[in-house]
matplotlib code that plots the C-alpha trace (Angstrom):
import matplotlib.pyplot as plt

x = [25.6, 27.7, 30.3, 34.0, 35.8, 39.3, 40.7, 41.4, 43.5, 41.6, 44.8, 48.4, 47.5, 49.5, 48.4, 45.2, 43.5, 42.6, 38.9, 36.8, 33.1, 30.8, 28.0, 25.5, 26.2, 24.4, 27.3, 27.5, 24.0, 24.2, 26.9, 25.9, 22.6, 24.4, 26.8, 23.8, 21.8, 24.8, 26.1, 22.4, 21.8, 24.5, 23.9, 20.3, 21.0, 23.4, 19.9, 16.6, 17.7, 17.2, 13.7, 13.2, 14.7, 11.6, 9.9, 12.8, 13.1, 9.1, 8.9, 12.6, 12.2, 15.7, 17.3, 18.5, 21.8, 20.8, 19.4, 22.6, 24.5, 21.8, 23.6, 27.1, 27.6, 27.0, 28.8, 32.1, 32.9, 32.3, 34.6, 37.0, 37.3, 36.2, 40.1, 40.7, 37.9, 39.2, 42.4, 41.0, 39.0, 42.6, 43.8, 41.4, 39.1, 37.1, 33.7, 34.2, 34.5, 32.1, 29.4, 31.0, 29.9, 26.4, 25.5, 27.2, 25.2, 21.9, 23.0, 23.4, 20.1, 18.7, 19.8, 18.5, 14.9, 14.8, 16.8, 15.1, 16.6, 18.5, 22.0, 21.5, 20.3, 23.3, 25.5, 24.0, 24.6, 28.5, 28.2, 26.2, 28.7, 31.5, 29.3, 29.3, 32.9, 33.5, 30.4, 30.6, 34.3, 34.3, 31.3, 33.2, 36.6, 34.4, 33.2, 36.5, 38.2, 35.6, 34.3, 36.4, 38.2, 35.9, 32.8, 34.7, 33.6, 29.9, 29.7, 30.7, 28.6, 25.8, 26.5, 27.0, 23.4, 21.3, 22.9, 22.1, 18.7, 18.6, 19.9, 17.4, 14.7, 15.8, 14.3, 11.0, 11.2, 11.9, 9.6, 6.6, 7.9, 7.9, 4.1, 3.3, 4.7, 7.0, 10.3, 12.1, 11.2, 13.7, 16.3, 14.9, 14.0, 17.8, 17.6, 15.4, 17.5, 20.8, 19.1, 19.0, 22.1, 24.6, 23.6, 23.6, 27.2, 28.3, 27.1, 27.4, 30.3, 33.8, 36.6, 39.2, 42.4, 45.7, 48.2, 50.6, 48.6, 49.6, 53.4, 51.8, 50.5, 47.2, 47.3, 45.2, 46.5, 45.8, 42.3, 41.6, 43.3, 41.5, 38.2, 39.0, 40.0, 36.9, 34.8, 36.0, 35.9, 32.1, 31.7, 32.9, 30.8, 27.7, 28.2, 30.1, 27.0, 27.4, 30.9, 31.8, 35.1, 34.7, 33.9, 37.4, 39.2, 37.5, 38.5, 41.9, 41.8, 40.5, 43.3, 46.1, 44.5, 44.9, 47.9, 49.3, 47.5, 49.7, 52.5, 51.7, 50.5, 54.4, 56.5, 54.4, 56.2, 51.9, 49.9, 46.2, 46.7, 50.0, 50.8, 53.1, 49.7, 49.0, 52.4, 50.0, 49.0, 45.7, 45.2, 45.0, 42.9, 40.5, 40.3, 39.6, 37.1, 35.5, 35.3, 33.6, 31.4, 30.0, 30.3, 27.5, 25.7, 25.8, 24.2, 21.8, 20.3, 20.1, 18.3, 16.1, 14.3, 13.5, 12.4, 10.3, 8.2, 8.8, 8.1, 6.5, 4.0, 5.1, 4.8, 7.8, 6.4, 5.8, 9.7, 11.2, 9.5, 10.4, 14.0, 13.3, 14.4, 18.1, 18.7, 16.6, 18.7, 22.1, 20.4, 19.7, 22.1, 25.7, 26.8, 26.4, 28.1, 31.2, 31.4, 30.9, 33.6, 36.0, 35.5, 35.7, 38.1, 37.1, 37.8, 34.6, 31.9, 34.0, 33.4, 29.8, 28.5, 29.3, 27.6, 24.3, 24.2, 24.5, 22.0, 19.6, 20.2, 19.5, 16.3, 15.6, 15.0, 11.5, 10.8, 8.5, 5.2, 2.7, 5.6, 4.2, 6.2, 5.8, 6.3, 9.1, 10.2, 10.8, 12.6, 15.2, 15.7, 16.0, 18.5, 20.4, 20.4, 21.4, 24.7, 25.3, 24.7, 27.3, 29.9, 30.0, 31.1, 33.9, 34.9, 35.8, 37.3, 39.6, 40.7, 41.6, 43.1, 45.5, 47.6, 49.1, 46.7, 48.2, 46.3, 43.2, 41.5, 43.5, 42.6, 39.0, 38.4, 40.6, 38.1, 34.9, 36.3, 37.0, 33.7, 31.9, 33.9, 32.9, 29.1, 30.0, 31.8, 28.8, 26.1, 27.7, 28.8, 25.9, 23.4, 25.9, 26.8, 22.7, 22.3, 20.0, 18.6, 18.4, 14.4, 14.8, 13.2, 10.1, 9.1, 8.5, 9.2, 12.5, 13.8, 12.7, 14.9, 18.0, 17.5, 17.5, 20.7, 21.6, 21.0, 23.8, 26.1, 26.2, 25.8, 28.9, 30.7, 30.3, 30.8, 34.7, 35.0, 33.9, 36.9, 39.3, 38.3, 38.5, 41.9, 43.8, 42.1, 44.1, 42.8, 44.1, 46.8, 44.5, 45.4, 44.3, 42.0, 38.5, 35.7, 33.9, 31.4, 29.8, 25.7, 25.8, 22.9, 24.3, 24.2, 26.9, 29.8, 30.8, 31.4, 34.0, 36.3, 38.1, 41.4, 43.3, 44.2, 48.0, 49.6, 50.1, 53.3, 55.5, 55.8]
y = [-67.1, -70.4, -70.3, -69.0, -71.9, -71.3, -71.9, -70.0, -71.0, -69.1, -69.5, -68.5, -67.0, -64.4, -60.8, -60.3, -64.0, -64.4, -64.2, -61.5, -62.8, -60.2, -61.4, -58.7, -60.2, -63.2, -65.2, -64.9, -65.6, -69.0, -69.9, -69.8, -71.3, -74.5, -74.4, -74.0, -76.8, -79.0, -78.7, -78.4, -82.3, -83.7, -81.5, -82.6, -86.5, -86.1, -85.2, -86.1, -89.7, -90.0, -89.6, -92.1, -94.8, -96.2, -96.5, -98.0, -100.4, -101.5, -101.6, -103.4, -105.5, -105.3, -104.7, -101.9, -102.4, -102.1, -98.7, -97.9, -99.1, -97.2, -93.5, -94.7, -96.0, -92.3, -90.9, -93.2, -92.6, -88.7, -88.7, -90.8, -89.0, -86.0, -84.6, -86.4, -84.8, -81.6, -82.2, -83.7, -80.4, -78.7, -80.8, -81.9, -78.8, -77.7, -77.7, -81.0, -82.4, -81.1, -81.6, -85.0, -85.5, -84.1, -87.0, -89.6, -88.6, -88.5, -91.9, -93.1, -91.4, -93.1, -96.3, -95.8, -95.3, -98.1, -100.3, -104.0, -104.8, -103.4, -104.9, -102.8, -99.5, -99.4, -100.1, -97.3, -94.9, -95.8, -94.4, -91.3, -90.8, -90.4, -88.0, -86.2, -86.2, -84.7, -81.8, -80.8, -79.0, -78.6, -76.4, -74.2, -74.1, -73.1, -69.9, -69.2, -69.7, -68.0, -64.6, -61.4, -60.9, -58.2, -60.0, -63.6, -63.5, -62.2, -65.1, -67.4, -65.9, -66.5, -70.3, -71.3, -69.0, -70.9, -74.3, -73.5, -73.5, -76.4, -78.2, -77.0, -77.5, -81.5, -83.1, -81.1, -81.9, -85.9, -86.4, -84.4, -87.3, -90.1, -89.7, -88.8, -89.9, -92.4, -93.0, -93.6, -89.6, -89.0, -89.8, -90.0, -85.9, -85.7, -86.7, -83.7, -81.1, -82.6, -82.6, -78.7, -78.4, -80.1, -78.5, -75.0, -76.1, -76.9, -74.0, -71.3, -71.9, -71.0, -73.9, -73.7, -75.5, -74.6, -75.4, -76.5, -79.4, -80.7, -81.9, -83.6, -87.1, -88.0, -89.5, -92.7, -95.1, -92.6, -91.8, -95.6, -96.4, -94.3, -95.2, -99.0, -98.3, -96.3, -99.0, -102.1, -100.4, -99.1, -103.0, -104.8, -102.0, -102.2, -106.2, -106.6, -108.3, -111.3, -112.4, -113.4, -114.3, -112.1, -109.4, -109.6, -109.7, -106.9, -104.6, -105.9, -105.2, -101.5, -100.7, -102.0, -100.1, -97.1, -97.4, -98.0, -94.6, -92.7, -94.8, -93.5, -90.3, -89.7, -90.7, -89.6, -85.9, -85.2, -86.7, -86.2, -85.0, -83.6, -85.0, -81.4, -80.1, -81.4, -79.9, -77.4, -78.3, -75.5, -77.7, -80.9, -79.9, -78.1, -81.2, -83.1, -81.0, -81.7, -85.4, -85.4, -82.6, -84.4, -87.7, -86.5, -84.7, -87.9, -90.3, -87.6, -87.0, -90.6, -91.8, -88.6, -89.2, -92.8, -91.9, -89.5, -91.9, -95.5, -94.4, -91.0, -92.0, -89.0, -89.0, -88.8, -85.3, -84.3, -85.7, -83.5, -80.7, -81.3, -80.6, -77.6, -75.4, -76.7, -75.7, -72.4, -71.2, -72.0, -70.0, -66.7, -66.6, -68.5, -64.8, -63.1, -65.9, -66.1, -62.7, -62.3, -64.8, -62.9, -60.1, -62.4, -65.9, -69.2, -71.0, -70.0, -70.6, -73.8, -74.9, -73.1, -74.7, -78.0, -78.2, -76.3, -79.5, -81.7, -80.0, -80.6, -84.1, -84.7, -82.9, -85.3, -88.2, -86.4, -87.5, -90.7, -92.2, -89.2, -86.9, -83.1, -81.2, -78.1, -78.8, -82.1, -81.6, -78.1, -77.3, -79.7, -79.0, -75.0, -75.9, -77.5, -75.4, -72.4, -74.9, -75.3, -71.8, -70.9, -73.5, -74.1, -71.0, -70.2, -74.2, -73.2, -70.3, -71.7, -74.2, -71.7, -69.6, -72.7, -73.1, -70.6, -69.0, -70.5, -74.3, -72.6, -74.8, -77.6, -77.4, -76.9, -79.8, -82.0, -80.5, -81.5, -84.9, -85.7, -84.3, -86.8, -89.7, -89.1, -89.2, -91.9, -94.0, -92.6, -94.3, -97.6, -97.5, -95.8, -98.9, -101.3, -99.5, -98.6, -102.2, -101.9, -105.4, -106.3, -105.2, -102.7, -99.8, -102.2, -101.6, -99.0, -100.1, -101.6, -98.5, -96.0, -97.8, -97.9, -93.8, -93.3, -94.6, -93.3, -89.4, -89.6, -91.0, -88.5, -85.9, -87.4, -87.5, -83.8, -82.6, -84.6, -82.1, -79.0, -79.8, -80.3, -77.0, -75.2, -76.7, -76.7, -74.0, -70.2, -67.3, -67.0, -63.7, -61.2, -61.0, -64.7, -65.7, -65.6, -67.4, -66.9, -69.2, -67.3, -68.8, -72.2, -74.8, -78.4, -80.4, -83.3, -81.3, -77.8, -75.7, -76.2, -72.8, -71.9, -72.6, -68.7, -67.8, -67.7, -64.7, -64.1, -65.4, -63.3, -64.5]
z = [33.7, 34.4, 36.7, 35.2, 33.4, 35.1, 38.3, 41.0, 43.3, 46.7, 48.7, 48.1, 44.3, 42.5, 42.7, 40.7, 41.0, 44.3, 44.8, 43.5, 44.1, 46.4, 48.0, 46.9, 43.3, 41.8, 42.0, 45.5, 46.5, 44.3, 46.0, 49.6, 48.4, 47.5, 50.2, 53.0, 51.0, 51.1, 54.3, 55.8, 54.6, 56.2, 59.1, 59.2, 59.0, 62.4, 63.9, 62.4, 62.7, 66.2, 66.2, 63.7, 65.7, 67.5, 64.2, 62.4, 64.9, 64.7, 60.9, 60.1, 63.5, 64.7, 67.9, 69.9, 68.8, 65.2, 66.3, 67.9, 64.3, 62.9, 64.8, 64.8, 61.1, 59.4, 62.9, 62.3, 58.6, 58.9, 62.1, 60.4, 57.2, 57.5, 57.9, 54.1, 52.8, 52.8, 51.9, 48.8, 47.9, 48.3, 45.2, 42.9, 43.5, 46.1, 43.6, 42.2, 45.8, 46.9, 43.9, 44.5, 48.0, 47.7, 44.5, 47.2, 49.9, 48.0, 46.7, 49.9, 51.1, 48.4, 49.3, 53.0, 52.2, 50.1, 52.7, 53.0, 56.1, 59.0, 57.7, 54.3, 55.9, 58.4, 55.4, 53.6, 56.3, 56.1, 52.7, 53.9, 56.0, 53.6, 51.2, 54.3, 55.0, 51.1, 51.1, 54.9, 55.0, 50.9, 51.3, 53.8, 52.0, 49.0, 50.5, 51.7, 48.5, 46.3, 48.6, 48.2, 51.2, 52.7, 52.5, 53.7, 57.3, 56.7, 54.1, 56.4, 59.4, 56.8, 56.0, 59.9, 60.7, 57.7, 58.4, 62.4, 61.3, 59.5, 62.5, 64.7, 62.1, 61.7, 64.4, 64.0, 60.3, 61.1, 63.3, 60.6, 58.1, 60.7, 61.6, 57.8, 55.2, 57.1, 58.3, 54.9, 53.8, 56.4, 53.8, 50.5, 51.4, 50.8, 46.8, 45.6, 47.8, 45.8, 42.5, 43.4, 44.9, 42.4, 39.2, 40.7, 42.2, 38.8, 37.0, 39.7, 41.5, 40.6, 40.8, 43.2, 44.8, 46.4, 44.3, 47.0, 47.5, 44.5, 45.8, 49.1, 49.1, 51.2, 54.3, 53.2, 55.9, 58.9, 57.8, 57.4, 60.9, 62.8, 61.4, 61.6, 65.1, 65.8, 64.0, 65.7, 69.3, 68.5, 67.9, 71.1, 73.3, 71.1, 70.9, 74.4, 76.2, 73.9, 75.6, 72.5, 71.2, 68.7, 70.7, 72.2, 69.0, 68.2, 71.7, 70.8, 67.6, 68.2, 70.3, 67.6, 65.2, 67.4, 68.2, 64.7, 63.9, 66.3, 65.0, 61.4, 62.1, 64.2, 61.0, 57.8, 56.6, 56.0, 58.4, 58.7, 62.4, 63.0, 66.5, 66.8, 66.9, 70.7, 71.9, 72.5, 76.5, 75.8, 72.5, 74.1, 77.1, 75.5, 73.5, 76.3, 77.5, 74.0, 74.6, 77.5, 76.8, 73.0, 74.1, 77.2, 74.5, 71.8, 74.8, 75.9, 72.8, 71.0, 74.7, 74.9, 72.0, 72.4, 76.3, 75.0, 72.4, 74.1, 77.8, 77.7, 74.7, 72.8, 68.8, 66.7, 65.4, 69.7, 70.4, 67.2, 68.7, 72.7, 71.8, 69.7, 72.8, 72.7, 69.5, 69.3, 72.3, 70.5, 67.7, 69.3, 71.9, 70.7, 69.6, 72.5, 74.7, 72.7, 73.1, 76.8, 76.6, 74.5, 78.1, 80.6, 78.9, 78.7, 81.9, 83.2, 80.7, 79.9, 83.5, 84.1, 81.0, 81.2, 85.1, 83.6, 81.1, 83.7, 85.9, 82.9, 82.3, 85.8, 85.7, 82.5, 85.8, 85.9, 82.5, 82.7, 81.5, 81.0, 81.7, 81.5, 78.8, 80.2, 83.7, 83.2, 80.0, 79.0, 82.0, 81.4, 77.8, 78.6, 81.4, 79.0, 76.0, 78.8, 79.3, 75.6, 74.9, 77.4, 76.6, 72.2, 71.5, 73.8, 73.3, 69.7, 70.3, 73.0, 70.1, 67.8, 69.8, 71.2, 68.1, 65.3, 63.1, 60.2, 61.5, 62.9, 59.8, 61.0, 64.8, 64.0, 62.1, 64.7, 67.6, 65.5, 64.7, 67.9, 69.2, 66.5, 67.5, 71.3, 70.2, 68.1, 71.4, 73.7, 72.1, 71.6, 75.4, 77.4, 76.8, 78.0, 80.9, 81.5, 81.0, 78.6, 76.8, 72.8, 73.4, 75.9, 73.6, 73.2, 76.8, 78.8, 81.9, 81.1, 78.9, 81.6, 84.2, 82.4, 81.0, 85.0, 85.2, 82.2, 82.7, 86.0, 84.1, 81.2, 84.0, 85.5, 82.4, 81.9, 85.6, 84.8, 81.7, 83.9, 86.1, 83.4, 82.3, 85.5, 85.9, 82.3, 80.4, 80.4, 78.9, 75.5, 74.2, 73.3, 69.5, 68.8, 66.1, 66.8, 65.5, 62.4, 62.3, 65.4, 65.5, 65.7, 66.4, 65.8, 68.9, 67.6, 67.0, 67.4, 64.2, 61.6, 61.2, 57.7, 56.9, 57.1, 53.8, 52.9, 51.5, 48.2, 46.8, 44.7, 40.9]

ax = plt.figure().add_subplot(projection="3d")
ax.plot(x, y, z, "-o")
ax.set_aspect("equal")
plt.show()
């Protein structure tokens, strides 16, 4: 049977018109399948590309800057537009925007796979990020709007759990594809997934929208200014060694765009990022911790995938497999970490977690030429994974607890975007700070020397995050909103949380 043709509001519906899909029903299973497939495409591309970077660079004859842009072009548009993507679904229909995102993402992936030059690949990656910004919040919004209230939390949990498995498989799958059919299949594999996902969504997922969103405008100007600020600052950092006038113009323009973004958000009646949400000191503090933590993570995973291949001599598959312990530990223990934080409060986990991650990064200094996996690589990644387990779930819980329950979805989206922006800036800035030249990834000695300078920098940022958490994070109220995404495996950003359904309105 095809999905019902009528729209349901999902949020704010009148009596009798709310979502009624149950997980055990065929429609419920189809909804879970298509949303997991869609979000997994975007989640995979956040991690799978790192292990392909050395091969991409050699094949396309690019320097380190192009490899940075291969990662950052995707993160830039995803971080800048993810809040707008959720708003578009509320207005025009969540299924419609989700399917558009899937098709857009697959088309951009095809362009990535066929890219003849580094410039085309970078442009296609930016287009991929736009698709990701449409489908990632859309998949979660579909679940929230479609399932019966009694099944909603379980459906969100299944979605986050299966998505975490996808994130964990990413580096391994990427390495296998690079060493097998070639790096282009890292992108081309998204096409057959989309060919399954989009028709299933059209046929089996009921359409939903938020009727009250039709009276509100879109903060397109805010989204453009935010993305422009990130783009210009990123360009200035990546190209800083050239010392050209364009670099200085980009740096000044990025700061100006950031100031303009704040100005616009303060004066719009319906801003993408309402400034008053930062009136909560706890929300502001936790986001500062997020910036520190995910900046370090972004730099770490970008450089480690290169270090394992360029210096330690691993194949792409070997490097991808080597990175599995961090995500596997998160999948196995993130829910228990969240339960512990509920009992003892988030302050200790958000202090200890970054310190453990910093220790893991310092242990990575032992990974050099001909490093032993069991003796050198695995201990560092296990300690790193333990730190991530300790801090990610409490971080999300603290974000949700710091705002009104009705703004939990917005708070989670801002926190997710902040984490991605932090990783974006780190990938741009860390090679500059570590003194990596344009051809550093082609020389084992040069890259190893720069890596040994970069890891203490990442660890230092984590220590700053731990100090911020210890001095600013407080125990939340006992009746605050708790995360529904209890299982998580993505290393590039904290999990998105659904918005709280609004109560039915009287007719």
